[in-house]
N, C-alpha and C positions, 0 to 999 in steps of 0.2 A: 504493500500500500504506500509506504514512504517513497519507494522507488518510482511508483507511478506518479505521485505528486511532483517529484523532482523533474522527471521528464516533461510533465505537463507545464511546469514553470519555465523550463528552458525553451520548450516549444513556443510558449506565449511570448517570451522575450525575443526570440529569433524572428517571429512573425512581426513583432513591433519594429524591429530594426529593418527588416526588409521593406516594410511599408514606408518607413522614413526615407530609406534610400531611393525607393521608387518615386516618392513624391519629389525629392530633390532633382532626380533625373528628369522626371516629367516636367518640372518647372523650368529647367534649362531648355528642354526641347520646345516647350510652348513659347518661351521667350525668343528663341531663335526663329521660330515661325512668324511671330508677330513683328519682330525687328531683325531683319537679316544681318544688320551691322553687328548685333550682339553676338552672332556666331563667330565673327572674326575675333571679338574680344575674348570669348570663351576659349577659342583655340590658342590664344596667346598666353593663357594662364600657365604658370610654372607647373601646377598640379592639375591634371586632367579632371574634368567634371565627374567622371565615373569613380575616380579615386576619392574625391570629396564625398560623393554620395555613399560609397561603401564605408568610409571612415565614420561618417555621421551615423549610418545604420548600425555599425558595431557599437558605438557609444550608447545609442538608444537601447539596443538589445541588452547590453551589460547593465545599464541603469534599471531597465524594466525588471530583469531577473533579480537584481539586488533589492529592489523595492518590494517585490512580491514576497521574498524570503523574510525581509524585515517586518512586513505587515503580519505575516503568519506567526512569526516568533513573538511579536508583541501581543497578539491575540491569545496565544497559548499561555504566556506569562501572566496576563491580566486575569484570565478565567480560572486556570488550574488551581492556584494556591487558595482561592476563596472557597471554591466548591469542595475542596478536599480537606479543609480545616477541621480539626477535631473540636467538637462542642463539649464544653465542660461546665460544671455548676458555676464557675466564675463568670460565665457569659450571661448569667441571669441575676437580676437584682430584685429581691422581694420587696415590693413597695407597700403592700397592704394585705392584712389578714383580717377577714371579717366573718364572724359566725352569725347564722340566723336560725330561727326556729319558728315554723308556722304550722299550726294545727291542721289546716285544710290541705296542706301539700302532701303529695305522695311520699316524698323524701322530706320529712318534717325538719330534720336537723341537717344543715348544710354549712360547709366552710367555703368562703370565697377568697381566692388568692390572686393578687395582681403581680405579674412578673414583667420585667423589662427585658427585651431582646437586645443583649449587648454583643451578639455574635457579629462576625464581619460581613453578614449579608442577610437577605430575606430568609426567614425560617418557616418551614412547613412543619406544623405540629399535628401529628396524626393519631396519637394514642396516649393514654395515661394509665399507669398502674400504681397502686397504692401499697406502700410497705409500712407496717406499723408493729412495734413491739408490744409486749404485754401491758406496759404502762402508758401506751400511746393511744391515739384516737382510732377506733375501729370503724370500718365502713358499715353501711346498711346494705346487705346483699339483696339483689345482685349489684355489682359495681355500676354506678351511674355518674356521669360527668358530662359537661359541655364547655366549650371554649367560646370566647368572643374577643374581638380586637377593638381597640379604641378607634373612634371615627377619624381622629387626627392626632398628631403628637401632642401629648399633654391633656387630651380629652378625658382620660381616666379619672382625673381629679373631680370632674363634674359629672361622672357616670354617663358619658356619651359613648355608646358602644355600637358595634355591628350586631347583626342578629346572631343568636347562639347557634353553634354548629359543632358536630363531632370532630371536625378537622378545620384548621385555619392556617392562613399564611400571614405571618407577622413581619412587616417591613423592618429593616434594620433600625434600631433605636426606638421602635414603637413598643407599646405595652399591650399585653393581653391578660385576660382573666379566665380562670376556670372555677366552676363550682363542683363540689363533690358531696354526694349524699353520705352522711355518716350515721352512726347508731343514734336513733332518736331518744335513747336514754340520757344523752348529754343535753344539758341546757346550754344556752348561749354563754352564760357566765362561766360554766365549767369548761367550755371550749376555749374561752379567753384565758382561763387559768392554765390550761395545758400549754397554750401558746407562750404564756409568760415563763413557763418552766422549760421551754424548748422540748416539749414532749407531745408534739402533734403527730408527726410521722414524716415519711419521705414520698415525694411524687416522682415517679420515673416516667419521663416523657420520651416518646419516640419522635424523633425529629429528622429533618433533611434540610441541608443548607442549599438554597437555590433549587433549580430544576434538575440539576445533574449530579448533585452531591450524593454520597452514600447515606443510607439510613443508619441513624445512630440512636443510642439510648443514653440519656443523661439523668442522673438521680439528684434531686434537689431537696435538701432538708427544709421543712416548713416550720 
């Protein structure tokens, strides 16, 4: 595949050079036809016109090939490191923890967590798993959660969000929120108490950086 690209680039450069040489030669021929005196001038040149045309064609071909390779190398360098970057808990900033309890809801007790995407690109968040020890907050089975993204940077502070969805794409530097249904035996005050003791649990998110990055899992203490 790489060899095919190399030959294609050389071919394109040579074609560009031949076109440039042909244009110079055609320009000289047309000039001689329009003004016969110019033919005498062209014949008096120390360097024949065909040599000039081929020389310019060679320069154009070399420049075109170099430009193609430079453009491709820049594209590879600019896209590869971002999409291949490893996502770690350090890429997420926990901005808010909010517990709620509603009698009429299917999942009466919920925790709402706002995180900031500090990764080097747009982040596709596709799944959540909850890990909790014996003294931490247990879920209400079956596991239920949803994500949403702020409507614009900073909009999370005024609770302006997109619609809830099981998967979201979070732009770089933007915030997203998820809610998780937990055991309804917890009151909102008890959940706040767990948070103060750093005994809530850990959210493991399945994420992908950009459209071409590998799927990764990152565990974030809550």
